[in-house]
C-alpha positions, 0 to 999 in steps of 0.5 A: 530419260531423266535429266543428267542431274537427276539422282540415280539409285545406288546399285543393288550390290546384293542383288547384282551378286545373285543374292536373296534380292535377285531371287525375288526379282519379278522378272524371274518369279513370273516365269518360274511360277508360270511354268510349273503352274501350267504343267500342274493344270495340264497334268490335272486335265489329263488325269480328269480325262483319264488319259494315259499315262494318268489313266487307261485311255489312249491319247494317240488321236489322229497324227499323234499316234500315226506320226509323232509317236513313231517318229519319236520312237525312231528318234530315240533309236537314231540318237543311240545309234540303233538304226540302219540310216543316218541323218540324211536317209531313213532306210526303215520307211517307204523302202528308203526315204529322206530323213533330214527333212523329217528331222526339220519337220518333226524332231528338231526341237531341243525337247525331242532330245529328251526321248533318250531318258526314257525306256525304249518301250515307253515312247508314249510316256516320253512324248507326254513328258515332252508335251508337258515340258513344251507347254510349261515352257510356253507359259514361262516364256509368256510370263517372262514377256509380260513382266517386261512390258511395264505399263505406265513405266512400272513393273506389274505384279508378277503373280498376274504375269504368271497367271496370264502366262499359264493362261496362254499356254493352256488356251483352247488351241493347246488342248485342241491342236498343240497337245495332239500335234506336239511339233506345233507347240514349239511355235507356242513357245516361239511367239513370246520369245520372238516378242522379247526379241522385238523388245530387244531390237526396240531397245538396241540390246542383245544383238547376238542373243536375238538372232540365236533365239530366232534361229532356235525358234525356226529350227525347232519348227519353222512352220509355226515359227513363221506364224509366230514371227508374223505375230511378233512383227505385229507386236513390234509395230504396236509397241513402236506406235505406243511407246518411246525409246525408253520403253514407257508410253509415248507422250500421251496425256492419259498414259498413267492417269490415276495410276499415281505416277508422273504425267506421261508428257513430262520431259522424262519420256523421250520422244520417238522419231521416225528415224528411231522407228526406222532404226528399230525396224532395221535392227529387227529385220537384221535380227530375223534375217540372221536367225533364219539364215542360221536355221537355213541348213534345216529350213531349206531342206524342208522347203526343198522337200515340199517341192517334191512331196506328194501334192495334196488336193488344193483346198479352198478356204471356207471361213467359220460362221460367226456363231462358231467363231464366237463360240470358240472363245468359250471353254470346253469346245473342240473342232479342228475346222474352227479357231480355238480361241478360248484363253479362259474366262477370267483372262478374257474378261481382263482382256475385254476391259482394255477398251473401257479402262480409262487408266490406260493411255488412249493410244494404248487402248486404241492400238491394242484393241484395234490389233486384236480385232484386226487379227481376229478378222484376219482369221476369216478372210482368204488373203490373210488366211493364206498369209498366215499359212505361208501361201498354202491353205492347209488340208485340215486345221485351217486355223493353225495360227490361232495361238498368236491371237491368244497371245495378243489377247493375253498381252491386252489383258496384262496391259489393262490389269497390270497397272492396277485392277480395272475399275468396276465400270471397266469390269462391268463393260467387259462383262457385258461384252462377254455376255454378248459374245456368249449370246451370239455363240448360242447356235454354235455346234461346237458348244459343249454341255460344260461350256456355259456352266464352266464359263459362268462359274469362272466369271462369277468367281473372277468378278468376286475376286476383282470387284472388291480389289478394284475398290481398295484403292489404286496404289494398293492394287497396282502393287499386288492384288489382295491375297484372297482375290489372287487365290480366287482368280487363280482358282477360276482360271486354273479350274476352268482350264482343267475342265476345258482340257478334260472335255476336249480330250474326251471329245477328241477320243469320241470324234476322231480317229485314234490308235491304241496304246503301246502294249504287248501286241506291239512288243511281240511284233517288235521281237519278231522283227528283231529275230527275222531282220537281216538287212541288207540281205533282205527287208523285213516288213512288220506288217500292218497294225492300228496306227501307222509308221510301223517300221519306225515304231517296231523296226524293219524296212517296210513300205509304210511311211507317213510324212508330210515329205513323202515324195510324189514319186514314192506315192505314185510308184507304190500306187501303181503297184497296188499298194494302198495309202492314207492321207491323200498319198502321203501315207503309203501302207504295206502290201502283203503280196508276194510279187511286191515282196519279190520286187522290193526284196521283202524276205521276211514278213510279220503277220500278227493278230490281236487276241482281244478287241482293240479298245481305247482304254487298254493296251492291246494284246496279240500274237506275231509270226515271222514268215521268210520267203526267198526273194531277189537281192536289193539290186537286180539286173534287167534289160534296158527298155521302156522304163515308165509305168501307167498308174491307172493301167493295171497294177498287175501288169505294172508288177510284172513289168518291174519283176521282168516276168509274166506271173499273173493270168489277167482275165477279161472280167464281166460285171453283172450288178454286184457280181464279177465273173472271170476264168483263170487257171485252176489253183492260181490265187485270186487277187482283187484290185479296186483302189477306190472301192469301199465295201467287201468282196468275196470269192464264191464260198470264201470269207469277205475281205474289206476294202476302204477306198475313199478317194482322194484321201484313202486308197485301198490295197489289192487283196487276195480272196482265195484259190481258183476252183478246179473248174476255173470259174472266178465269181466275186460277190461285191457288197459296196457301201456306195456305187463301186468304181472299179479299174479296167483290170480288177482281177489277177490270178497269180501263178506261184510257180511262175513267180518262183522261177522269176525270183530264181532268175533275178537272184542268179543275175542280181547282186552277189553282195550288197552293203549299205551305209547310213545314206548309201548302198554298194552292190557287187554284180556278176561279171558282164552284166548289161542292161540296167541295175535296178535298186529296190528304192523309189527314186527321189531327187537327191540320189546319185549313182555310179557304175564302176569307177565313173563319177556319180550322176543323178540317178535314173528311174526304172519304172519309179525305182533307182536305175544305173545303166550297165555296159558289161564292164562294171562289176560294182554299182553304188548310190548315195543320197544327199537331201535337196537343199542341204548344200544351199542351206549349209552355205546360207547358214555359214554366211549367217554365222559369219554375219553374226560374228561380225555383229558380235564384234561390232557390238563389243566394240561399241560397248567398249567405246561407251564404257570408255566415255562414261564417268563415275558417279553419273548415269551411264549411257550406251552408244544407243540413243535414249537407252540407260544402263544401270549397274545394278539388278534393275538394268531393264527398269527405267531409273526412278526420278525424284522431284518433277 
C-alpha cells in the first residue's frame, strides 16, 4: 500500500452512480464481450457442421441422446407438475427409481430451469440453447477472472481478456466432451468462478458471496466442481507464491521491468508473510467448507446413491502416448480416450511466450510455467489421475479434468500478454516451442486432415497481428493492441475454434453411437402412451426406440432407465428375469414378454416401427399401436417362503418364482454345433434367452432375431422366436458372430393358458385398490390376506413400508421386489421412499447456513468498526491487513501513486 501521505484520487462520482464511465469499466466489458463472442463462435461451428437446430444432422451422440435429452424433457414436465412422481421418486423409469440423486447428477444446474420456456415437443432446441448459454457463461466467467488479475499492478486490455475468456470456453474439451455432456459444462463455469473466490479469500473480501458461489458450483454439478475446486486451490497456491497482500507482485526485481511502472521492490508493495498466507488458506478453507456444506442436501444424496448404484467393472488407467497428448493441443482433434487440450493456436502461442517473456517477473514466469507443466504431467500419472477423479477411475473419458488445464494455460497467456504484447524474441521462442510440439504429434492417430492447416493458418495470422504490435512500443501496447492487430487476432482465434468445432462434431457423428432427432415417430408413440396410460391401475410401457430412457422422453412407466445411480438391486433383479441392459448394467432396457408384464403390472404396451430408414440427417417417421392386456395389480399377495433369486440360474424359472406359478415348459436342450434342439408342447411359444450371445437365432422356418450380447457392457434380452409346431420339435439355428456362450436353460416354451390362470389368481387375491403419491404407495387388500404383499417395484435402500397401522420399517425384499409381511389382520399396506443421505444432507446444509449467517454478522460488525475508525480526507482501510478500500468505482484497483 502507498504511504499514508500519498495523495489518493478523488472518487469517481459519475462512475459510482453507474453512469457512462461505469459502463466503460473493463471489469464489465471483458465478460460482457466474452459471453456473446463465445456463443457466436459456438453457433457458427454448429452451423458449419450442419447440426440440428442449424442443420439437418442429429446432435444426439452417445449419452446426449440417451440420458441428458430425456432427462431434460422429463424435467420440464416435472417443473410444470405433469409427472406422477416428485423430487424424491420417479415412477416412470426402472419400475420406480429415486429421483433426487438424478436431479443432483443431471438437472440441478440453474440453466436447466430454462426448459420450461420451450415447447414440450422441442426438447432438443431447449437443450441446445442451455448448452450455448452455459458455454457463453464459462467464457464470460473466465473473462471476468482475467481482467481482475492485474499483471504489474495494472489493468490489462479488456479485449484480450474477452478473447482469452472465449478461448477457454471454446477449448477442445468443450467441443469433444462438454457439448455432448452438458452437465459437465457447469464445471467449466465453476473453475474461473472458484478462482475468483480464491482471489476474494486472498484479499479478505466477500465472506458471504464466496461460500454462495462455491455452493452454486457444487450444487450445479458436484463432480466437475470437485475438479474445479482442485484447480482453484492450485491457482491460489501460485497466487500466494507470486503476489503480496495488495494483489501486486511480491518484491521481485523483474516484476514489471520494461513495463513503464515503478520498481516492484518499492515500499508500495506490502510484504507477504507466512502469517498472512496461513490466514488466506484458512479463509479459503472456511469458504469452501461453508459452500460444500450448503450444497450437502444434494451432494450427500448423490454420494449415498453411488454406494448402492450398480458397480461398473474396475478400470485400470492407461495413459495416452506422448504423441497423442501433444496432438490434442492441435485443433480439430477428437477422441474420448485422450485429453482434449486444444485452446486455439493464438492463445496457445501467447501461453508459450510466458517462459521467454522477460517483461514478466521471474517468480511469476517460473511458478506459472511449473504449474502448467506439472498439471499436464498429472494427467498421465495413475495416482494423480485418481486424485482428479475423486479416487475412482472413470469408465470412459479418462481425462475429464482437462478443462482445468485449459484454464491454467489461458491464465498464463493473460499474464504474459496483458502487460504488453510480448517482445519478438518471446514470440519466436513460443513459435519454436509450438513447432516442436506439432512435430512430436505427427504420429498421433487423433490428427485430422484439418488439424495442421488450421493451426498453421491461425499461427501465421496471429504472428502477423502480434509482431508489428510488439515493435510499436511498450507503453502503447500495454494499453490496448492496435485495432488491426486485435481484429486479426480475433479472426485467427475465432476462425480456428469454429473450424475445430465443426470437425469435432462431424467426427463424433461418424465414430460414436448416435440417436435420431425427435420427430413424428416419437410424437406418435407419446400420443399412444397418453391415450393408454391408466397409472396406477397398471403400467404403460412405451417400448424401445433408438436412444434410451423412453419413459422420461415419451411418458409411461416402463423398465427402461439410464442413470449413473441405477441401483445394483434393480439391475440384478431385471437381469435375472431376462431383461437386457446397456452401459454395464446402469441402463436396463424394456422386455416385451407377457410373464414380465404380469409380474410388473404392465397392462398397456406400445409397439412401434419406423416407416423409413432411421438416418442422421432427418427426424424419423413411424407408426405406433397400443396393446392392452389383463395384468395383476401393482400389489399382489404371495405365500411366504424363499425370497431370493439366482441371476445365473434360469430367467424362466426366476419369472415363475415371482409370478408364483409354473407357466413355461423347460426342456432339456441339445446343442450340435450351431443348432439347438428340444421338445415342447405343441402350440406353446418358444423363447430364447442368451444374454451374452451376439448373433442371430431363428426357429426352423421362422425369421431370425438379433441378439446383441457384448459382456459386460451389453446384455441381450430374451426374445420370442415363434410357435412350437405340431410335432413338438424345437429346432433353433444360430448364426453367431463369435463363439456363443449360452446359459444352461436357454430355451423356454410359454403356455399362454397357464399364464392367464396365474394372472386371474393374482388379480383375485391382490390389491383391490392402489393409490400413489409423489413418492409413496398405498394398497387396500382383501380381508384375511396372509403371507407377503409384493409391490412391483425393485427394492432400493430408502423404501420403508408398513402393514395396517404399524410403524414403517425398512422394506423387505421378495426376489428383488418390495415386500411387506402380512399376518391376516391388516387390510392396508403402504410404502414410501426417502432418498438415502437426505436427512444427513439437510442437517449439514442447515449447519452450514447457520455458520454462513454467523459469518455475515461478523463481517458486518468488522465493517462497522472499520468505518467508525476512518477519517475524512484520508485513505480508508478495512479491518483486514493491507487492504485498501476506495470510495469510487476503482475499489478493486490498487491506488495510484504520485512520486516515488
